[in-house]
Every structure is written in C-alpha cells, then in structure tokens.
N, C-alpha and C positions, 0 to 999 in steps of 0.2 A: 312453787309452780302448781297450778291446778290442771286437772285433766278434764276435758269436756265430756259430757255424757255421751255414751255411744262409742267411745274410742276404746278398743280392746287391744291390749298388748299381750303377746304370749311368748314365754321363754321356756324352752324344753332343754333338759340335759340329755346329751347323747350318751347312753350307758356305755361303760367301758372306756370312756375318754374324759378329758377335761374340757370338752367343747360344749358350749351353749349354742342353741339354735333359736333365734328370735324371729318373730313375725310381727310386723307393725300393723296398726289398724288399717293402713293403706294397702296391705298385701305384700309389701317388700319384705325380703328375708335377708338375714345376716347371721354369720357365725363368729364367735369370739370365745377365747378362753377366760377373759377377764370380765366378771359380772358388771363392774363399773363401766367398762368400755361398751358393753352391750346396752346398758340403760342410757348411757350418753348418746349412743347412736339412735335408739328409739325415740328419746325425748327431743332430739334435734329435728324431728320431722318438720318440714319436708326436705331439709338439707340432707343429701346423701342417699335418699331413697325415692326414686321415681315410682309413682303408683303402678301397681300391676293391674292390667285389665284382664278380667276373666271372660272367656268366651263360653257362652252357654250353648249346650247342645240343642239341636232342633228336634222337635217332635212332629210326627206326621199324623 
C-alpha cells in the first residue's frame, strides 16, 4: 500500500501507560494499546473516522 503525498499520520505514546494516541491526516483521533490495531485504523481511512472540521478564530 502506498501513501499519497501530503498525508501525515501521527502516533504518540502516552507516558506511564501502554496507550497509543493516533491522529489521522483527516484530523480524526483514536487510542489503542495495540500498535497493529492503531495502524489498521489509520490506514483504513476514511472508514471509521469522519473528518474533523477545524474552526478558525476570527481576527478584527
């Protein structure tokens, strides 16, 4: 499987736990203890993670 340019996946380990916190390129977030389950979730995009819409603050 190839990843398209511009898609960034991030997985952080939560110190003091066995928990991984992942953020998909669409902004959806997920936690899991199993690294394989985490990557399965990320690479299944868009199944299981609706995109997160970021609201930008207004400037005056």
